[in-house]
Wavefront OBJ file of the C-alpha trace (Angstrom):
o trace
v -11.396 16.555 9.729
v -13.000 15.516 13.082
v -16.805 15.114 13.963
v -18.321 17.767 16.061
v -19.281 15.410 18.740
v -20.475 11.907 19.161
v -23.483 10.740 17.649
v -25.040 7.164 17.364
v -23.890 5.424 14.478
v -26.504 4.290 11.839
v -26.927 0.759 11.463
v -25.580 -0.998 8.284
v -25.319 -4.428 6.746
v -24.485 -7.499 9.188
v -21.172 -9.334 8.797
v -21.401 -12.351 6.098
v -21.499 -15.647 7.643
v -20.186 -14.821 11.463
v -21.241 -18.624 12.437
v -22.409 -19.562 15.745
v -21.735 -17.730 19.058
v -18.272 -19.174 21.009
v -19.177 -17.172 24.390
v -21.619 -15.187 25.984
v -20.701 -13.331 29.226
v -21.255 -9.938 31.015
v -19.726 -6.413 30.576
v -18.528 -3.930 33.489
v -21.271 -1.456 34.354
v -22.038 0.715 37.483
v -22.721 -1.243 40.409
v -24.318 -0.070 43.839
v -22.072 1.088 46.355
v -20.281 -1.927 48.323
v -21.049 -4.513 45.625
v -18.605 -6.291 43.478
v -17.816 -4.561 40.214
v -18.738 -7.211 37.232
v -15.835 -7.908 35.108
v -15.474 -6.572 31.602
v -15.915 -10.178 30.326
v -19.408 -10.496 31.713
v -21.614 -9.532 28.915
v -19.307 -10.230 26.191
v -20.191 -12.203 23.161
v -17.258 -13.828 20.972
v -18.270 -14.093 17.463
v -16.159 -16.203 14.666
v -15.791 -13.992 11.794
v -13.389 -16.105 9.748
v -12.304 -19.318 11.035
v -9.535 -21.622 8.955
v -8.467 -24.003 11.746
v -7.902 -24.290 15.207
v -7.021 -21.284 17.047
v -4.051 -22.658 18.747
v -2.663 -23.484 15.206
v -3.598 -20.063 13.581
v -2.863 -16.472 13.835
v -5.745 -14.911 15.693
v -7.098 -11.463 14.722
v -9.524 -10.469 17.844
v -11.350 -7.336 17.107
v -12.902 -5.350 20.084
v -15.583 -2.878 19.968
v -15.713 0.029 22.530
v -18.481 2.533 22.763
v -21.127 0.705 20.810
v -24.261 0.406 22.822
v -26.328 -2.775 22.427
v -28.547 -1.095 19.514
v -25.197 0.127 17.774
v -23.881 -3.556 17.558
v -24.844 -3.965 13.861
v -22.876 -0.774 13.124
v -19.692 -2.548 15.219
v -20.390 -5.326 12.965
v -20.222 -3.312 9.648
v -17.213 -1.340 10.847
v -15.543 -4.889 11.109
v -16.534 -5.841 7.807
v -15.355 -2.717 6.103
v -11.750 -3.073 7.959
v -11.562 -6.481 6.900
v -12.387 -5.959 3.235
v -9.447 -3.444 3.093
v -6.889 -5.604 5.078
v -7.866 -8.634 2.797
v -6.784 -6.426 -0.096
v -3.549 -5.564 1.199
v -0.608 -7.715 0.919
v 0.656 -9.743 2.413
v -2.486 -10.272 4.333
v -4.404 -11.331 0.879
v -1.708 -14.033 0.122
v -1.832 -15.323 3.963
v -5.683 -14.845 4.799
v -5.607 -18.622 5.164
v -3.408 -18.523 8.014
v -5.907 -16.191 9.940
v -8.838 -16.852 12.162
v -10.670 -13.352 13.043
v -12.943 -13.107 16.054
v -15.061 -10.115 17.030
v -15.720 -9.737 20.721
v -18.921 -7.683 21.170
v -19.344 -5.621 24.437
v -22.225 -3.615 24.605
v -21.223 -0.019 26.316
v -23.486 1.979 28.525
v -23.005 5.073 26.640
v -22.049 5.728 22.766
v -18.817 7.036 21.859
v -15.445 7.343 23.583
v -14.001 9.799 25.815
v -12.337 13.212 24.959
v -13.722 13.025 21.100
v -12.896 15.178 19.546
v -11.685 17.490 22.151
v -10.095 17.179 25.858
v -13.231 19.209 26.987
v -15.291 16.998 25.267
v -17.493 14.437 27.539
v -16.212 11.411 29.245
v -18.105 8.238 28.273
v -19.020 5.028 30.335
v -17.390 2.401 28.047
v -16.129 -1.195 28.282
v -12.826 -0.630 27.266
v -12.219 3.171 28.203
v -10.921 4.025 24.635
v -10.076 7.600 24.516
v -8.419 10.099 21.926
v -5.623 12.296 23.330
v -3.579 9.377 24.345
v -6.521 8.765 26.811
v -7.457 12.339 27.841
v -3.921 13.435 27.988
v -3.448 17.266 27.535
v 0.327 16.643 26.826
v -0.614 14.008 24.032
v -2.020 14.413 20.380
v -5.618 14.090 19.437
v -5.326 11.223 16.978
v -3.625 9.127 19.614
v -6.288 6.504 20.577
v -5.815 4.320 23.688
v -7.357 1.475 24.996
v -7.587 -0.159 28.484
v -4.888 -2.881 28.213
v -6.099 -4.932 30.863
v -9.831 -5.006 29.607
v -8.519 -5.753 26.441
v -6.508 -8.761 27.097
v -9.251 -10.070 29.309
v -11.732 -9.936 26.332
v -9.034 -11.561 23.915
v -8.516 -14.348 26.335
v -12.163 -15.267 25.873
v -11.096 -16.936 22.463
v -10.091 -20.425 23.360
v -6.630 -21.249 22.167
v -5.603 -17.775 21.400
v -2.639 -16.404 23.532
v -0.346 -13.563 23.194
v 2.137 -15.587 20.980
v -0.342 -16.020 18.268
v -2.867 -13.240 18.128
v -3.257 -9.431 17.228
v -5.764 -7.319 19.086
v -7.506 -4.526 17.150
v -9.727 -2.320 19.186
v -12.178 -0.077 17.137
v -13.809 2.790 18.749
v -17.305 3.915 17.834
v -16.400 7.395 16.441
v -15.996 9.279 13.184
v -13.085 10.899 14.421
v -9.633 10.204 12.773
v -7.314 8.293 15.247
v -5.550 5.143 15.815
v -2.523 3.679 17.903
v 0.014 0.967 17.319
v 1.887 -0.813 20.160
v 1.031 -4.120 22.132
v -2.560 -3.605 20.712
v -3.785 -1.842 17.508
v -6.525 0.738 17.740
v -8.492 2.455 15.219
v -11.768 4.763 14.637
v -14.531 2.575 13.425
v -16.122 5.173 11.124
v -14.052 7.796 9.702
v -13.383 7.996 6.242
v -9.825 7.005 6.643
v -10.483 4.555 9.511
v -10.338 1.176 7.412
v -6.919 2.414 6.073
v -5.556 2.919 9.765
v -6.078 -0.712 10.946
v -3.257 -2.146 8.443
v -1.161 0.820 9.307
v -1.500 0.208 12.939
v -0.650 -3.621 12.667
v 2.335 -2.720 10.889
v 3.291 -1.345 14.061
v 1.961 -3.903 16.356
v 2.688 -7.006 14.389
v 5.516 -5.880 12.341
v 7.206 -3.405 14.614
v 7.530 -1.034 11.608
v 8.275 2.401 12.260
v 6.181 5.585 11.108
v 7.821 7.022 8.218
v 6.215 10.439 8.967
v 8.432 13.287 8.656
v 6.668 15.390 11.604
v 5.105 14.361 14.797
v 2.612 17.292 15.317
v 0.467 17.720 12.290
v 1.385 20.845 10.364
v 4.788 21.008 12.041
v 8.064 19.706 10.076
v 9.924 17.197 12.052
v 13.156 18.814 11.777
v 16.645 17.142 11.492
v 17.394 13.748 12.218
v 20.510 13.525 14.657
v 20.613 9.689 15.819
v 23.181 7.148 14.759
v 22.094 4.385 12.292
v 18.431 3.268 12.812
v 17.756 -0.171 14.071
v 14.479 0.236 11.840
v 14.710 -2.234 8.942
v 13.089 0.480 6.796
v 15.025 3.562 7.732
v 18.848 4.309 7.214
v 21.772 6.830 7.168
v 23.576 4.815 4.430
v 23.485 6.015 0.796
v 22.206 3.606 -2.007
v 26.069 2.680 -2.645
v 26.658 2.156 0.890
v 23.868 -0.122 1.173
v 25.056 -2.498 -1.762
v 28.654 -2.341 -0.649
v 27.610 -3.420 2.841
v 24.950 -5.542 1.998
v 22.585 -3.697 4.478
v 18.944 -2.523 4.665
v 16.909 -3.033 1.847
v 19.822 -3.160 -0.548
v 18.400 -6.396 -2.535
v 15.218 -4.282 -3.630
v 16.907 -1.074 -4.821
v 15.927 -0.172 -8.143
v 12.706 -2.444 -7.978
v 9.277 -0.781 -9.093
v 7.746 0.090 -5.675
v 4.567 -1.738 -4.713
v 3.528 1.983 -3.496
v 4.568 3.657 -6.591
v 8.064 4.724 -8.336
v 11.170 2.653 -7.469
v 12.479 1.181 -4.252
v 15.410 3.824 -3.379
v 16.429 6.379 -0.813
v 13.971 9.209 -0.046
v 14.407 11.815 2.623
v 12.523 11.882 5.772
v 10.692 9.510 8.362
v 10.705 8.790 11.970
v 9.311 12.032 12.621
v 12.298 13.821 11.094
v 11.772 15.859 8.007
v 15.426 15.470 6.844
v 18.854 13.471 7.713
v 17.178 9.880 7.649
v 16.051 7.896 4.611
v 13.213 5.435 3.832
v 12.652 3.050 1.012
v 9.791 4.507 -0.874
v 7.921 7.731 -1.485
v 4.689 6.870 -0.097
v 4.153 3.546 1.389
v 1.271 2.693 4.097
v 3.652 3.687 7.000
v 3.855 7.128 5.615
v 0.535 7.851 3.854
v -2.575 6.095 4.421
v -4.283 4.276 1.329
v -0.998 2.987 -0.182
v 0.392 -0.636 0.375
v 3.102 -1.575 2.235
v 6.493 -1.252 0.167
v 8.577 -4.351 -0.603
v 10.945 -3.481 2.284
v 7.741 -3.639 4.739
v 6.049 -6.418 3.173
v 8.741 -8.620 3.459
v 8.753 -7.811 7.269
v 5.051 -8.411 7.532
v 5.240 -11.623 5.617
v 7.721 -12.979 8.019
v 5.649 -11.739 11.129
v 2.584 -13.473 9.678
v 4.287 -16.591 9.142
v 6.011 -16.871 12.376
v 2.623 -16.801 14.227
v 1.979 -20.101 12.857
v 3.599 -23.462 11.866
v 3.914 -24.335 8.371
v 3.740 -28.058 9.521
v 0.175 -28.585 10.978
v 0.937 -32.264 11.541
v 3.033 -35.195 10.578
v 3.629 -38.831 11.132
v 4.823 -39.510 14.640
v 8.377 -39.066 15.075
v 8.975 -40.218 18.891
v 9.866 -43.415 17.983
v 11.615 -45.117 15.026
v 9.545 -45.832 12.215
v 9.728 -48.965 9.465
v 10.334 -48.970 5.713
v 7.141 -50.682 5.019
v 4.550 -47.747 5.148
v 4.082 -44.430 4.244
v 5.137 -41.022 5.820
v 3.385 -37.757 5.739
v 3.301 -34.367 6.389
v 0.448 -31.587 6.464
v 1.113 -28.134 5.691
v -0.300 -24.847 5.744
v -2.099 -23.434 2.637
v -1.342 -19.853 1.488
v -4.061 -18.304 -0.837
v -1.287 -16.652 -2.730
v 1.118 -19.919 -3.607
v 1.971 -23.505 -2.794
v 4.596 -24.453 -0.207
v 7.455 -26.580 -1.124
v 8.265 -30.008 0.456
v 11.665 -31.861 0.047
v 12.068 -35.179 1.291
v 15.607 -36.383 2.098
v 16.919 -39.618 3.173
v 20.527 -39.443 5.044
v 20.808 -36.025 3.642
v 20.332 -36.699 -0.153
v 16.851 -35.642 -1.763
v 14.533 -38.111 -2.642
v 13.719 -38.006 -6.398
v 10.744 -37.821 -7.921
v 8.462 -36.877 -4.920
v 7.036 -33.744 -7.013
v 6.534 -32.001 -3.932
v 4.195 -34.451 -2.465
v 3.131 -34.277 1.220
v 3.209 -38.163 1.316
v 6.173 -40.535 0.955
v 5.804 -44.301 0.514
v 8.948 -45.790 1.999
v 8.366 -49.022 0.247
v 9.506 -47.693 -3.045
v 12.911 -46.252 -1.701
v 14.383 -49.725 -0.880
v 16.957 -48.378 1.846
v 19.844 -50.457 2.942
v 19.431 -52.559 5.907
v 19.882 -50.472 9.265
v 19.136 -47.096 10.589
v 18.663 -43.976 8.237
v 17.377 -40.604 9.096
v 14.444 -39.085 7.162
v 13.560 -35.665 6.699
v 10.778 -33.331 5.162
v 11.721 -29.745 5.110
v 8.839 -27.446 4.297
v 9.355 -23.950 2.720
v 7.466 -20.964 1.605
v 8.958 -19.785 -1.788
v 7.233 -16.518 -1.521
v 8.609 -13.895 -3.893
v 7.823 -11.336 -1.036
v 10.925 -12.437 0.711
v 14.484 -12.039 -0.545
v 16.475 -12.048 2.648
v 18.078 -15.749 2.814
v 18.204 -15.544 6.631
v 14.137 -14.714 6.539
v 13.837 -17.494 4.055
v 15.801 -19.880 6.449
v 13.953 -18.705 9.435
v 11.137 -21.040 11.249
v 8.630 -18.454 9.847
v 9.327 -19.762 6.267
v 11.141 -23.135 6.727
v 10.485 -26.116 8.920
v 11.866 -29.492 8.937
v 10.536 -32.727 10.501
v 12.794 -35.703 11.104
v 12.138 -39.036 11.722
v 14.460 -42.369 12.320
v 13.919 -45.197 9.607
v 14.857 -48.440 11.157
v 14.403 -51.352 8.562
v 13.962 -53.824 11.392
v 10.751 -52.053 12.579
v 7.221 -53.769 11.276
v 4.166 -51.240 11.039
v 1.043 -52.490 12.609
v -1.827 -52.109 10.054
v -4.822 -50.247 11.456
v -7.896 -49.584 9.140
v -7.694 -46.077 8.077
v -10.717 -44.776 5.870
v -10.481 -42.199 3.022
v -11.643 -39.203 3.869
v -11.112 -35.267 3.627
v -9.777 -33.648 6.799
v -9.346 -30.065 6.004
v -10.220 -27.788 2.952
v -10.640 -24.201 1.602
v -13.852 -22.977 2.875
v -16.691 -24.393 0.335
v -19.363 -21.834 1.394
v -17.783 -18.897 -0.070
v -16.658 -18.468 -3.810
v -12.952 -19.145 -4.508
v -10.932 -16.500 -6.386
v -9.781 -17.293 -9.667
v -6.151 -16.520 -8.758
v -6.089 -18.260 -5.523
v -4.686 -21.636 -4.406
v -7.479 -24.062 -3.253
v -6.701 -26.977 -1.040
v -8.025 -30.746 0.256
v -6.190 -32.404 3.056
v -6.909 -36.074 3.628
v -6.569 -38.946 6.027
v -3.186 -40.904 6.163
v -3.475 -44.753 5.907
v -0.066 -46.563 6.616
v -0.551 -49.021 3.742
v -1.218 -46.605 0.928
v -1.054 -42.965 -0.638
v -4.358 -41.370 -1.170
v -4.682 -39.568 -4.397
v -6.879 -36.518 -4.965
v -8.095 -35.533 -8.564
v -9.423 -32.456 -9.611
v -12.175 -31.339 -12.266
v -13.391 -28.225 -13.379
v -16.803 -28.019 -15.173
v -16.574 -31.756 -15.296
v -13.194 -31.746 -17.079
v -10.101 -33.408 -15.306
v -7.414 -31.072 -14.646
v -3.490 -31.990 -14.797
v -2.224 -31.034 -11.230
v 1.397 -32.626 -11.298
v 3.256 -33.109 -7.800
v 1.276 -31.881 -4.702
v -2.129 -33.008 -5.423
v -3.404 -31.408 -2.057
v -3.146 -27.958 -3.757
v -4.806 -26.473 -7.069
v -3.296 -23.234 -8.010
v -6.219 -21.742 -9.827
v -4.110 -18.804 -11.382
v -2.221 -21.361 -13.425
v -5.590 -22.062 -15.463
v -5.865 -18.526 -16.610
v -9.821 -18.434 -15.744
v -10.873 -15.017 -16.760
v -14.361 -15.074 -17.160
v -17.662 -16.493 -15.664
v -18.113 -18.735 -12.587
v -17.186 -22.529 -12.471
v -17.490 -25.452 -10.730
v -14.421 -27.062 -8.876
v -14.556 -30.558 -7.462
v -11.747 -32.532 -5.638
v -12.277 -36.388 -5.328
v -10.211 -39.087 -3.302
v -9.362 -41.451 -6.236
v -11.482 -44.685 -5.839
v -13.844 -43.334 -3.481
v -17.142 -41.034 -3.540
v -15.542 -38.436 -1.220
v -15.874 -35.152 -2.788
v -15.533 -31.516 -2.054
v -17.031 -28.903 -4.541
v -16.309 -24.943 -4.823
v -17.936 -22.077 -6.929
v -14.763 -20.372 -8.636
v -15.487 -16.948 -9.259
v -13.694 -15.679 -12.299
v -15.735 -12.351 -12.731
v -13.884 -9.300 -10.963
v -15.942 -6.602 -9.295
v -17.136 -4.032 -11.598
v -16.044 -0.454 -11.074
v -17.508 3.091 -12.047
v -16.482 6.408 -11.840
v -18.501 9.750 -11.574
v -16.635 12.911 -12.092
v -18.067 16.502 -11.578
v -19.011 18.560 -14.840
v -16.438 19.181 -17.173
v -15.649 22.160 -19.314
v -15.642 19.493 -22.225
v -15.255 15.964 -23.037
v -12.800 14.838 -25.817
v -13.288 11.367 -27.492
v -10.630 10.221 -30.005
v -10.195 6.672 -31.456
v -7.873 4.436 -29.451
v -7.690 7.007 -26.410
v -9.155 6.841 -23.047
v -11.945 9.637 -22.869
v -10.832 12.754 -21.681
v -12.294 15.294 -19.298
v -11.117 18.917 -19.582
v -11.272 20.884 -16.505
v -10.816 24.720 -15.965
v -10.512 23.995 -11.865
v -10.674 21.617 -9.225
v -12.804 18.357 -9.942
v -14.133 15.347 -8.139
v -14.401 11.810 -8.401
v -16.358 9.149 -6.983
v -15.798 5.562 -7.391
v -18.154 2.868 -6.734
v -18.174 -1.123 -7.146
v -20.554 -3.883 -7.686
v -20.051 -7.275 -7.697
v -23.522 -9.267 -6.906
v -22.047 -11.398 -4.099
v -21.956 -11.410 -0.337
v -19.367 -8.679 1.094
v -18.008 -5.501 -0.486
v -15.237 -4.737 -3.144
v -12.460 -2.319 -2.567
v -11.795 0.109 -5.199
v -8.390 1.479 -5.909
v -7.064 4.314 -8.250
v -3.781 5.885 -9.269
v -2.612 8.792 -11.139
v 0.166 8.750 -14.112
v 1.067 5.212 -12.960
v 1.894 6.044 -9.646
v 0.993 3.833 -6.596
v -2.410 2.209 -6.119
v -4.628 3.874 -3.384
v -7.569 2.561 -1.627
v -10.472 4.962 -2.447
v -12.020 6.313 0.968
v -14.208 9.050 -0.681
v -12.723 12.302 1.345
v -11.252 12.728 4.742
v -14.129 14.675 6.317
v -16.776 12.486 4.646
v -16.725 8.933 3.463
v -19.625 9.587 1.228
v -18.183 12.790 -0.529
v -16.322 12.269 -3.663
v -12.070 12.750 -3.776
v -11.465 16.106 -4.720
v -8.338 16.897 -7.462
v -6.626 20.197 -7.372
v -3.717 21.634 -8.749
v -1.873 21.701 -5.368
v -3.801 19.508 -3.189
v -6.171 20.535 -0.366
v -4.844 20.705 3.300
v -6.930 19.230 5.971
v -5.694 18.793 9.495
v -2.101 19.492 8.560
v -2.105 16.787 5.810
v -2.421 17.422 1.979
v -4.970 15.388 -0.080
v -5.877 15.121 -3.873
v -2.731 16.811 -5.366
v -3.275 16.043 -9.274
v -0.060 14.613 -10.683
v 2.938 14.503 -8.455
v 1.520 13.396 -5.045
v 2.124 15.726 -1.784
v 1.472 14.729 1.568
v 2.521 17.690 3.709
v 2.225 21.385 3.236
v 6.021 21.887 3.082
v 6.185 19.216 0.040
v 6.952 20.521 -3.431
v 3.992 22.777 -3.876
v 4.440 23.203 -7.669
v 1.028 22.907 -8.968
v 0.362 20.454 -11.746
v -1.386 21.362 -14.905
v -1.824 19.416 -18.265
v -3.082 15.801 -18.790
v -3.055 13.354 -16.520
v -4.100 9.593 -16.568
v -6.345 8.194 -13.772
v -6.790 4.292 -13.816
v -9.201 2.457 -11.175
v -9.651 -0.997 -10.242
v -11.511 -3.307 -7.770
v -10.509 -6.029 -5.377
v -13.391 -8.094 -4.620
v -14.109 -10.716 -1.599
v -12.806 -13.506 -3.300
v -9.582 -11.930 -4.091
v -10.331 -10.784 -7.616
v -8.262 -7.847 -9.209
v -9.818 -6.229 -11.985
v -8.135 -5.148 -14.807
v -7.509 -1.541 -14.709
v -9.649 0.980 -16.764
v -8.468 4.650 -17.471
v -9.824 7.934 -18.317
v -7.881 11.081 -18.960
v -8.100 14.504 -17.044
v -6.753 17.844 -18.469
v -6.464 20.809 -16.029
v -5.942 23.973 -17.833
v -3.906 26.876 -16.461
v -6.152 29.573 -15.073
v -7.412 31.756 -17.779
v -6.266 29.211 -20.460
v -9.915 28.561 -21.636
v -13.275 30.016 -21.654
v -15.872 28.833 -19.943
v -18.703 27.359 -21.944
v -21.221 24.715 -21.866
v -19.984 21.213 -20.840
v -20.808 17.889 -21.891
v -20.426 14.604 -20.210
l 1 2 3 4 5 6 7 8 9 10 11 12 13 14 15 16 17 18 19 20 21 22 23 24 25 26 27 28 29 30 31 32 33 34 35 36 37 38 39 40 41 42 43 44 45 46 47 48 49 50 51 52 53 54 55 56 57 58 59 60 61 62 63 64 65 66 67 68 69 70 71 72 73 74 75 76 77 78 79 80 81 82 83 84 85 86 87 88 89 90 91 92 93 94 95 96 97 98 99 100 101 102 103 104 105 106 107 108 109 110 111 112 113 114 115 116 117 118 119 120 121 122 123 124 125 126 127 128 129 130 131 132 133 134 135 136 137 138 139 140 141 142 143 144 145 146 147 148 149 150 151 152 153 154 155 156 157 158 159 160 161 162 163 164 165 166 167 168 169 170 171 172 173 174 175 176 177 178 179 180 181 182 183 184 185 186 187 188 189 190 191 192 193 194 195 196 197 198 199 200 201 202 203 204 205 206 207 208 209 210 211 212 213 214 215 216 217 218 219 220 221 222 223 224 225 226 227 228 229 230 231 232 233 234 235 236 237 238 239 240 241 242 243 244 245 246 247 248 249 250 251 252 253 254 255 256 257 258 259 260 261 262 263 264 265 266 267 268 269 270 271 272 273 274 275 276 277 278 279 280 281 282 283 284 285 286 287 288 289 290 291 292 293 294 295 296 297 298 299 300 301 302 303 304 305 306 307 308 309 310 311 312 313 314 315 316 317 318 319 320 321 322 323 324 325 326 327 328 329 330 331 332 333 334 335 336 337 338 339 340 341 342 343 344 345 346 347 348 349 350 351 352 353 354 355 356 357 358 359 360 361 362 363 364 365 366 367 368 369 370 371 372 373 374 375 376 377 378 379 380 381 382 383 384 385 386 387 388 389 390 391 392 393 394 395 396 397 398 399 400 401 402 403 404 405 406 407 408 409 410 411 412 413 414 415 416 417 418 419 420 421 422 423 424 425 426 427 428 429 430 431 432 433 434 435 436 437 438 439 440 441 442 443 444 445 446 447 448 449 450 451 452 453 454 455 456 457 458 459 460 461 462 463 464 465 466 467 468 469 470 471 472 473 474 475 476 477 478 479 480 481 482 483 484 485 486 487 488 489 490 491 492 493 494 495 496 497 498 499 500 501 502 503 504 505 506 507 508 509 510 511 512 513 514 515 516 517 518 519 520 521 522 523 524 525 526 527 528 529 530 531 532 533 534 535 536 537 538 539 540 541 542 543 544 545 546 547 548 549 550 551 552 553 554 555 556 557 558 559 560 561 562 563 564 565 566 567 568 569 570 571 572 573 574 575 576 577 578 579 580 581 582 583 584 585 586 587 588 589 590 591 592 593 594 595 596 597 598 599 600 601 602 603 604 605 606 607 608 609 610 611 612 613 614 615 616 617 618 619 620 621 622 623 624 625 626 627 628 629 630 631 632 633 634 635 636 637 638 639 640 641
């Protein structure tokens, strides 16, 4: 599963639209005796990869590279792109992508590769961040534990203006094809392993979400034994039965019985926190147990809260440090999730203001409040279905309130404010057909600016909050479209290309024993032994689509090739293939570790496949059937297909 040694990574495609360079400084290199050592920041270059707003108002993912020489920087950029493509296909990052800035910090290393890769006897490398396997070359650690020098990582992240520990996540990628990563203050992953882009969201689950591993082992291939502690503090581990969770309204009781995002249903599954028995988790195989699957609902709720807590739902508002008059408009600017609209409720002296329609601007002249002083509030809430816990919903991560003192004796001075757009969804990249597009405007005190939307020249009805347009409600399923936002009564416009064409996927299978085609049924491929499947995707647009598959309606898995080679096809066998203590490719009922149920699966199985493209479009699943015959059940013959 590991590469025999470090070798230069081949150059690949550059990141799409990285923008202008934000900083350029130097890296620490060997210096003559007695000379001052250069700081690690000295030759670093900060490259904005995705900018959705000011760094001090966004969650910033800062990706560092280690062990990439100057000539290997194209490989680092390709690794960053690959890791981000998978991250944006994973909820809740897909829905909250608009909350996130991404920065790549390029620091050329003197030597290619990282320390102790793949073994403790492998060479130490002269690199910027001193990354190393085996927990930094510790014989008492495990090979896959990939660590980074924390001081150097912090210094490089500090190069991003406006970022701080409170609003950022550092991800360090090692120039290596060996499987490995770590989650803690920083997340680390190898850049080029077949599974490496799946490691990143898992490790961010640790670093950002404080989620625990759901592995039932610590050392690969060695069962973890029985759990002997008390009730875990981990939100996704418990000693309680399902009935006890319901009675006590504890842990994931709100999700019990729901179809799991990672397959099966949310329930109670034995094993986790490195113990094989005696502690239970919510789902059979979430991302915290098996790479390639999504976060299950319990984990997704935590991650939605953690991402949202890094930003403020209210990005700006009418100043409230002094009383305001009732002769003006009042406004709030909010964030705009890609996956849905935020709610805004206005209240005067605690009573909801009627007919505001979720608007971001309120004309106080229409309220006609009684003479005197009043309290006006605007409460912004994220109604995401990812969250069911009322305490999380009411937390500052998902609910914010702004209050003003309204005094009818105050007269508002009139200052001219022109009508203009102040912020909007990126117009240089296609918008997905299920996304929310937004357009914020200036805020004159004497009038409310209305935004009108047209699609292919046809006006769209968009009642209520006209700053957001939910494209999913339009049910666009074909072609590309031209979307335009215009401030009413002006020539101020914005335009987007809406991509309603998901990427296409294709499969290639090893040669079957025979192919069976029946009217009204997917094509069936019959095998009398193991077979392989390779999935590819095409979109015709910048960026790469992510392909996924699932077997017999189980959870969707991100396709990654094969653990030992990203370019090799996925191998299905009756009992799975053991690689480095884990089991891959078991047909039918999945199996993750050698001690899982090993009963081989024969018979007919449904394999579905789909794509998620860079715009966020998810293709409709397509499927085919595979029948795996028991040994000796068929004679070998000429195959078709």
